[in-house]
C-alpha positions, 0 to 999 in steps of 0.5 A, spaced: 500 500 500 502 506 497 501 512 502 501 519 500 501 526 504 495 530 505 496 537 505 492 544 505 492 549 500 499 552 503 502 545 502 502 544 510 502 536 511 495 535 515 495 527 514 497 521 510 492 516 506 492 511 501 494 513 494 488 510 491 483 513 496 486 520 495 485 520 488 478 517 488 476 522 493 480 528 489 484 530 496 489 535 495 496 531 496 503 532 495 506 530 488 511 532 483 513 532 476 519 531 472 521 535 466 527 533 462 530 537 456 536 536 452 540 542 449 536 543 443 530 544 448 526 537 446 522 534 452 523 527 454 516 523 454 514 516 456 508 513 455 504 510 461 503 503 462 496 501 459 495 497 466 495 504 470 488 506 473 490 513 472 491 516 464 494 509 462 497 509 455 497 516 455 504 520 453 507 524 459 513 528 461 519 523 464 516 522 471 510 524 476 509 521 483 509 522 490 514 523 496 513 518 501 511 520 508 518 520 510 521 523 504 522 530 501 521 532 494 528 532 491 529 525 494 523 522 492 524 525 485 531 522 484 528 515 487 522 515 482 526 517 476 531 511 477 525 507 478 521 509 472 526 511 467 533 507 469 537 513 470 538 519 475 540 526 473 541 533 476 534 536 478 533 543 479 
C-alpha cells in the first residue's frame, strides 16, 4: 500500500492516506513532476503503462509521483526517476 501526504492549500502536511483513496476522493496531496530537456530544448516523454488506473497509455513528461511520508521532494524525485526511467540526473 502506497501512502501519500495530505496537505492544505499552503502545502502544510495535515495527514497521510492511501494513494488510491486520495485520488478517488480528489484530496489535495503532495506530488511532483519531472521535466527533462536536452540542449536543443526537446522534452523527454514516456508513455504510461496501459495497466495504470490513472491516464494509462497516455504520453507524459519523464516522471510524476509522490514523496513518501518520510521523504522530501528532491529525494523522492531522484528515487522515482531511477525507478521509472533507469537513470538519475541533476534536478533543479
